DRENPA-3360 file (N, C-alpha, C; in nm, 2 decimals, always signed):
BEGIN
1 = MTDNVLAV = +0.09/-0.12/+0.00/+0.00/+0.00/+0.00/+0.09/+0.12/+0.00 ~ +0.06/+0.22/-0.08/+0.14/+0.34/-0.09/+0.05/+0.46/-0.05 ~ +0.11/+0.57/-0.04/+0.04/+0.69/-0.01/-0.03/+0.75/-0.13 ~ -0.01/+0.69/-0.25/-0.07/+0.74/-0.37/-0.22/+0.74/-0.37 ~ -0.28/+0.64/-0.31/-0.43/+0.64/-0.30/-0.48/+0.76/-0.22 ~ -0.41/+0.78/-0.11/-0.45/+0.89/-0.02/-0.42/+1.03/-0.09 ~ -0.31/+1.03/-0.16/-0.26/+1.16/-0.22/-0.36/+1.21/-0.32 ~ -0.42/+1.11/-0.40/-0.53/+1.15/-0.50/-0.64/+1.23/-0.43;
9 = WNHFHDWY = -0.67/+1.20/-0.31/-0.78/+1.26/-0.23/-0.72/+1.37/-0.14 ~ -0.60/+1.41/-0.16/-0.53/+1.51/-0.07/-0.54/+1.47/+0.07 ~ -0.53/+1.34/+0.10/-0.53/+1.29/+0.23/-0.66/+1.32/+0.31 ~ -0.76/+1.36/+0.24/-0.89/+1.40/+0.29/-0.88/+1.52/+0.38 ~ -0.79/+1.61/+0.36/-0.77/+1.73/+0.43/-0.90/+1.82/+0.43 ~ -0.95/+1.85/+0.54/-1.07/+1.94/+0.56/-1.20/+1.87/+0.52 ~ -1.20/+1.73/+0.50/-1.32/+1.66/+0.49/-1.39/+1.64/+0.62 ~ -1.52/+1.62/+0.62/-1.59/+1.60/+0.75/-1.61/+1.45/+0.76;
17 = LDSVAIGP = -1.59/+1.40/+0.88/-1.62/+1.26/+0.92/-1.76/+1.26/+0.98 ~ -1.85/+1.18/+0.91/-1.99/+1.18/+0.97/-2.04/+1.04/+1.00 ~ -1.96/+0.93/+0.97/-2.00/+0.80/+1.00/-1.88/+0.71/+1.02 ~ -1.90/+0.61/+1.11/-1.80/+0.51/+1.13/-1.88/+0.38/+1.13 ~ -1.84/+0.28/+1.04/-1.91/+0.15/+1.03/-1.81/+0.04/+1.06 ~ -1.85/-0.04/+1.15/-1.76/-0.16/+1.19/-1.82/-0.28/+1.12 ~ -1.74/-0.35/+1.05/-1.78/-0.48/+0.98/-1.82/-0.59/+1.08 ~ -1.86/-0.70/+1.03/-1.90/-0.81/+1.12/-1.78/-0.86/+1.20;
25 = NVEPRTLT = -1.82/-0.93/+1.31/-1.72/-0.98/+1.40/-1.66/-1.11/+1.35 ~ -1.60/-1.11/+1.23/-1.53/-1.22/+1.17/-1.40/-1.17/+1.11 ~ -1.31/-1.25/+1.10/-1.18/-1.22/+1.03/-1.20/-1.23/+0.88 ~ -1.15/-1.15/+0.79/-1.08/-1.02/+0.83/-1.18/-0.91/+0.86 ~ -1.16/-0.84/+0.96/-1.24/-0.73/+1.00/-1.22/-0.60/+0.92 ~ -1.33/-0.52/+0.91/-1.32/-0.40/+0.83/-1.37/-0.28/+0.92 ~ -1.33/-0.17/+0.89/-1.37/-0.04/+0.95/-1.39/+0.06/+0.83 ~ -1.51/+0.12/+0.82/-1.53/+0.21/+0.71/-1.57/+0.35/+0.77;
33 = LGLYLRDR = -1.50/+0.45/+0.72/-1.53/+0.59/+0.75/-1.61/+0.66/+0.64 ~ -1.71/+0.72/+0.68/-1.79/+0.80/+0.58/-1.75/+0.95/+0.59 ~ -1.70/+1.00/+0.48/-1.65/+1.14/+0.47/-1.72/+1.22/+0.37 ~ -1.73/+1.35/+0.39/-1.79/+1.44/+0.28/-1.72/+1.57/+0.28 ~ -1.72/+1.63/+0.17/-1.67/+1.77/+0.15/-1.76/+1.83/+0.04 ~ -1.83/+1.93/+0.09/-1.94/+2.00/+0.00/-2.03/+1.89/-0.05 ~ -2.03/+1.87/-0.19/-2.13/+1.77/-0.25/-2.06/+1.64/-0.28 ~ -1.94/+1.62/-0.23/-1.87/+1.49/-0.26/-1.87/+1.41/-0.13;
41 = RAAVTFEG = -1.89/+1.27/-0.16/-1.88/+1.18/-0.05/-1.78/+1.07/-0.08 ~ -1.72/+1.01/+0.02/-1.63/+0.90/+0.00/-1.64/+0.80/+0.12 ~ -1.62/+0.68/+0.09/-1.61/+0.57/+0.19/-1.46/+0.53/+0.19 ~ -1.40/+0.53/+0.31/-1.27/+0.49/+0.33/-1.27/+0.36/+0.41 ~ -1.24/+0.25/+0.35/-1.25/+0.12/+0.42/-1.11/+0.07/+0.45 ~ -1.09/+0.04/+0.57/-0.96/-0.02/+0.62/-0.99/-0.17/+0.63 ~ -0.92/-0.25/+0.56/-0.94/-0.40/+0.55/-0.84/-0.47/+0.63 ~ -0.88/-0.58/+0.69/-0.79/-0.66/+0.77/-0.75/-0.59/+0.90;
49 = VTCVCVED = -0.84/-0.53/+0.96/-0.82/-0.45/+1.08/-0.79/-0.54/+1.20 ~ -0.68/-0.52/+1.27/-0.64/-0.61/+1.38/-0.65/-0.53/+1.52 ~ -0.65/-0.39/+1.51/-0.66/-0.31/+1.63/-0.70/-0.17/+1.58 ~ -0.78/-0.11/+1.67/-0.82/+0.03/+1.64/-0.84/+0.10/+1.77 ~ -0.82/+0.23/+1.77/-0.85/+0.32/+1.88/-0.91/+0.45/+1.83 ~ -1.03/+0.48/+1.88/-1.10/+0.61/+1.84/-1.09/+0.70/+1.96 ~ -1.05/+0.82/+1.94/-1.04/+0.92/+2.05/-1.11/+1.05/+2.00 ~ -1.18/+1.11/+2.10/-1.24/+1.24/+2.08/-1.34/+1.26/+1.97;
57 = LGMLNIVN = -1.42/+1.15/+1.95/-1.53/+1.15/+1.85/-1.63/+1.25/+1.90 ~ -1.67/+1.34/+1.82/-1.77/+1.44/+1.87/-1.88/+1.46/+1.76 ~ -1.96/+1.56/+1.78/-2.07/+1.58/+1.69/-2.02/+1.65/+1.56 ~ -1.90/+1.71/+1.57/-1.83/+1.77/+1.45/-1.69/+1.72/+1.45 ~ -1.66/+1.65/+1.33/-1.52/+1.59/+1.32/-1.47/+1.63/+1.18 ~ -1.36/+1.71/+1.19/-1.30/+1.75/+1.06/-1.16/+1.69/+1.05 ~ -1.13/+1.62/+0.94/-1.01/+1.55/+0.92/-0.90/+1.65/+0.88 ~ -0.78/+1.64/+0.94/-0.67/+1.71/+0.89/-0.60/+1.63/+0.79;
65 = GIHIVRLT = -0.59/+1.50/+0.81/-0.53/+1.41/+0.71/-0.53/+1.27/+0.75 ~ -0.54/+1.18/+0.65/-0.53/+1.03/+0.68/-0.39/+0.99/+0.62 ~ -0.31/+0.93/+0.71/-0.17/+0.90/+0.66/-0.13/+0.76/+0.71 ~ -0.05/+0.70/+0.63/+0.03/+0.58/+0.67/+0.14/+0.63/+0.76 ~ +0.16/+0.57/+0.87/+0.26/+0.61/+0.97/+0.37/+0.50/+0.97 ~ +0.49/+0.53/+0.93/+0.60/+0.43/+0.92/+0.69/+0.45/+1.04 ~ +0.76/+0.34/+1.07/+0.85/+0.33/+1.18/+0.95/+0.45/+1.19 ~ +0.98/+0.50/+1.07/+1.08/+0.61/+1.06/+1.02/+0.75/+1.08;
73 = DAKYAHAR = +0.88/+0.76/+1.08/+0.82/+0.89/+1.09/+0.83/+0.95/+1.23 ~ +0.84/+1.08/+1.24/+0.85/+1.15/+1.36/+0.72/+1.12/+1.45 ~ +0.61/+1.10/+1.39/+0.48/+1.08/+1.47/+0.45/+0.93/+1.50 ~ +0.55/+0.85/+1.47/+0.52/+0.70/+1.49/+0.50/+0.67/+1.64 ~ +0.58/+0.72/+1.73/+0.56/+0.69/+1.87/+0.42/+0.73/+1.92 ~ +0.38/+0.85/+1.88/+0.24/+0.89/+1.92/+0.14/+0.80/+1.86 ~ +0.14/+0.77/+1.73/+0.04/+0.69/+1.67/+0.04/+0.55/+1.74 ~ +0.15/+0.49/+1.76/+0.16/+0.36/+1.83/+0.10/+0.37/+1.97;
81 = AVLERGER = +0.13/+0.47/+2.04/+0.08/+0.49/+2.18/-0.07/+0.50/+2.18 ~ -0.13/+0.57/+2.08/-0.28/+0.58/+2.07/-0.33/+0.44/+2.04 ~ -0.27/+0.37/+1.94/-0.32/+0.24/+1.90/-0.32/+0.14/+2.02 ~ -0.22/+0.15/+2.10/-0.21/+0.06/+2.22/-0.32/+0.08/+2.32 ~ -0.39/+0.19/+2.31/-0.51/+0.21/+2.40/-0.63/+0.14/+2.34 ~ -0.62/+0.09/+2.22/-0.73/+0.02/+2.16/-0.74/-0.12/+2.20 ~ -0.84/-0.19/+2.16/-0.86/-0.33/+2.19/-0.82/-0.41/+2.07 ~ -0.73/-0.51/+2.10/-0.68/-0.60/+2.00/-0.76/-0.73/+2.02;
89 = LTHRKAGV = -0.83/-0.77/+1.91/-0.92/-0.89/+1.92/-0.86/-1.01/+1.85 ~ -0.73/-1.00/+1.81/-0.67/-1.11/+1.75/-0.52/-1.11/+1.78 ~ -0.46/-1.23/+1.77/-0.31/-1.23/+1.80/-0.23/-1.19/+1.68 ~ -0.30/-1.18/+1.56/-0.23/-1.14/+1.44/-0.21/-0.99/+1.44 ~ -0.09/-0.95/+1.39/-0.06/-0.81/+1.38/-0.05/-0.77/+1.23 ~ -0.14/-0.68/+1.19/-0.14/-0.63/+1.05/-0.01/-0.55/+1.02 ~ +0.02/-0.53/+0.90/+0.15/-0.47/+0.86/+0.14/-0.32/+0.84 ~ +0.03/-0.25/+0.85/+0.02/-0.11/+0.82/-0.04/-0.03/+0.94;
97 = LMFVYSTL = +0.02/+0.07/+0.98/-0.03/+0.16/+1.08/-0.08/+0.29/+1.01 ~ -0.21/+0.32/+1.03/-0.28/+0.43/+0.97/-0.32/+0.53/+1.08 ~ -0.32/+0.66/+1.05/-0.36/+0.75/+1.15/-0.45/+0.85/+1.09 ~ -0.57/+0.88/+1.15/-0.66/+0.99/+1.10/-0.63/+1.10/+1.20 ~ -0.56/+1.20/+1.15/-0.53/+1.32/+1.23/-0.65/+1.42/+1.21 ~ -0.68/+1.49/+1.32/-0.80/+1.58/+1.32/-0.76/+1.72/+1.32 ~ -0.84/+1.80/+1.26/-0.84/+1.95/+1.28/-0.93/+1.98/+1.40 ~ -1.04/+1.90/+1.41/-1.14/+1.91/+1.52/-1.20/+1.77/+1.53;
105 = GAELAIEC = -1.21/+1.72/+1.66/-1.28/+1.60/+1.69/-1.20/+1.48/+1.68 ~ -1.26/+1.37/+1.61/-1.20/+1.24/+1.62/-1.06/+1.22/+1.56 ~ -0.98/+1.14/+1.63/-0.86/+1.09/+1.58/-0.86/+0.94/+1.60 ~ -0.81/+0.87/+1.49/-0.81/+0.72/+1.50/-0.68/+0.67/+1.46 ~ -0.64/+0.57/+1.54/-0.52/+0.49/+1.50/-0.57/+0.35/+1.46 ~ -0.53/+0.30/+1.34/-0.58/+0.18/+1.28/-0.47/+0.10/+1.23 ~ -0.46/-0.03/+1.28/-0.37/-0.13/+1.23/-0.44/-0.21/+1.13 ~ -0.40/-0.22/+1.01/-0.47/-0.29/+0.90/-0.38/-0.35/+0.80;
113 = DSLVVREV = -0.44/-0.42/+0.71/-0.37/-0.48/+0.59/-0.37/-0.39/+0.47 ~ -0.48/-0.33/+0.45/-0.49/-0.25/+0.32/-0.61/-0.14/+0.34 ~ -0.61/-0.06/+0.24/-0.71/+0.05/+0.24/-0.77/+0.06/+0.10 ~ -0.91/+0.08/+0.10/-0.98/+0.10/-0.02/-1.06/+0.23/-0.01 ~ -1.05/+0.32/-0.11/-1.13/+0.44/-0.11/-1.22/+0.44/-0.23 ~ -1.35/+0.47/-0.21/-1.44/+0.48/-0.32/-1.53/+0.60/-0.30 ~ -1.55/+0.66/-0.42/-1.64/+0.78/-0.42/-1.79/+0.72/-0.41 ~ -1.87/+0.79/-0.33/-2.01/+0.75/-0.31/-2.09/+0.85/-0.38;
121 = NPKA = -2.18/+0.81/-0.46/-2.27/+0.90/-0.53/-2.37/+0.96/-0.42 ~ -2.38/+1.10/-0.43/-2.47/+1.16/-0.33/-2.62/+1.12/-0.36 ~ -2.70/+1.12/-0.26/-2.84/+1.09/-0.28/-2.91/+1.19/-0.37 ~ -2.99/+1.14/-0.45/-3.06/+1.24/-0.55/-3.18/+1.30/-0.48;
% end
């Protein structure tokens, strides 16, 4: 997984987070974020989730950016510390650490295998 998928969407900078959907309690687990910016909507699905921590979710949540956090990144220790506050439901450890940084509201640390982004057609 590369940052290219996220870069196409400008890492969702200034998009609003308005939904969090957790997949069924079977492996591989999924977590999907519903995001919007003006008249555009997107679903960001983290696949193969092994651990997640959600902090400061509120009635208004503005994303500063969604990023892959690598061991060499300056913010790795912070992202890992947030993730460790989450609940791990499997002994398996996924290979990618993602972090949803906020301008306001929710921040999420997510350990997963992959990421899928799809544009969602607005309701007519």
